[in-house]
C-alpha positions, -999 to +999 in steps of 0.1 A: +224+210-081+253+218-105+253+209-137+270+189-152+278+157-173+275+133-144+246+112-129+220+129-110+212+119-075+185+103-065+172+138-045+180+153-080+157+126-099+132+132-074+131+168-076+128+167-113+102+141-108+083+161-089+087+199-106+111+211-078+144+217-100+152+255-115+154+262-155+188+254-152+191+222-132+161+205-151+180+213-182+209+190-173+186+164-156+171+167-193+200+162-211+211+129-185+177+118-194+175+117-229+205+094-236+197+072-203+165+050-211+161+033-175+162+064-156+137+080-176+116+050-169+122+056-134+111+090-134+079+083-152+070+058-127+069+080-103+054+106-121+024+081-128+024+072-088+024+107-076-002+117-104-027+083-092-023+093-057-032+129-058-062+113-085-075+092-057-075+118-024-083+147-043-114+150-035-111+146+001-084+163+007-094+192+035-058+213+044-051+234+072-020+256+082-005+222+101-014+201+076+008+223+052+034+225+076+038+187+081+035+180+043+069+209+041+087+192+069+082+158+054+093+175+016+126+178+030+131+141+045+151+109+029+117+094+015+106+096-018+088+130-026+054+107-040+057+087-012+057+120+011+026+125-007+009+093+002+020+099+039+005+133+040-027+125+017-035+103+044-041+119+071-068+139+050-085+107+039-109+103+072-140+087+060-133+086+025-146+052+022-180+037+024-185+010+048-207-018+042-216-049+062-211-082+041-207-110+065-183-142+055-202-169+036-211-196+064-204-173+098-239-168+109-215-158+145-199-133+132-204-102+151-201-059+137-183-041+157-173-003+156-158+011+118-122+007+119-111+035+092-070+036+096-069+001+084-088+001+052-069+034+045-036+021+051-043-008+028-057+012+005-022+033+007+001+005+009-015-011-023-011+025-044+028+026-031+036-011-034+016-026-062+027-004-092+064-009-079+082-030-111+117-037-098+111-038-059+078-042-047+086-067-017+113-073+006+113-108+009+106-128-025+081-159-023+111-182-031+119-174+010+085-179+018+092-199+050+118-165+066+091-145+049+066-158+072+088-163+102+102-128+100+066-107+100+052-132+126+080-125+151+074-088+140+038-092+148+041-114+178+022-144+161+042-173+161+019-192+135+016-163+116+007-182+078+009-170+043-022-174+023-021-199-013-044-182-034-033-206-064-069-216-064-081-185-073-058-174-100-030-156-079+007-166-068+026-151-037+058-123-051+063-122-016+062-097+012+075-063+033+070-054+065+051-023+069+036-001+095-001-009+105-020+020+132+017+024+146+030-005+148+047-029+126+025-050+103+028-073+073+019-070+038+020-100+014+017-092-026-001-118-049-002-118-089-019-133-114-010-147-148-015-111-167+004-091-140-027-080-121-018-076-080-036-076-052-021-071-016-032-081+021-023-063+048-021-080+083-016-059+115-021-060+151-057-048+165-060-055+203-083-034+212-109-052+193-116-089+197-146-095+182-148-105+144-161-081+118-165-082+076-168-050+060-158-032+027-142-001+014-141+014-019-123+045-029-122+049-070-109+020-083-095+005-058-114-019-031-108-035-002-121-062+019-112-058+061-122-075+089-111-079+123-105-113+143-088-124+175-067-093+180-058-085+140-068-064+111-068-081+076-077-065+045-074-078+012-070-050-017-069-048-054-085-034-085-106-062-096-140-075-089-156-069-059-166-108-059-134-118-068-120-098-038-146-108-020-136-145-023-096-138-020-112-129+016-127-155+024-104-177+011-077-161+035-102-158+065-104-190+062-067-201+063-058-177+094-063-199+125-084-185+147 
């Protein structure tokens, strides 16, 4: 990076946030940020997100030489570095969450299935990445809900995809986005209450399992209720009480067609 008064590039700002600049380069960015509070706020947000992700997975990471090579390769990609960290550390997260069988109220016919660790881990990572995003938490806003449902339903090959209404539990729809779920196209819906507390609902295909289960996975302050139903996996994630999260999961389950 050349030291001058021009605005640093996005790559420069991400490298600054990750401490990857030389002293001279860092000094140039320092001068810029001192007079540009919007960019300073963005950098601080990236640093906070990276710290949160590191703290979440620190107790579970077990790196190998191949892991280090993979992270080194991703560090040079076009993705923001804190997203690289989330993607890389997710590789080490198998077995981090403790699953507990919790049947849905009034659903005595539910059958428990084998542990599906990818789904809660991916839901947890998606929540960490997007729920804290201020300016661009979703791709399609709630004002365009019909388009959101049709677009994501098409990508999931599900013509009757419905966006659950959680207003009865105090959460309104923020919007949604397309995300990968177990290597396939998935949907992430985001909700928010009057205090700004957010929840996410992850939906992805799970063709290998046609039965229904309902489980809980806890990882630090972030909890997830997830289940498999008729070839799809669902996961509700948030930093709220487990009782409220369970209610959200049950309401979501009731609104999705069988």
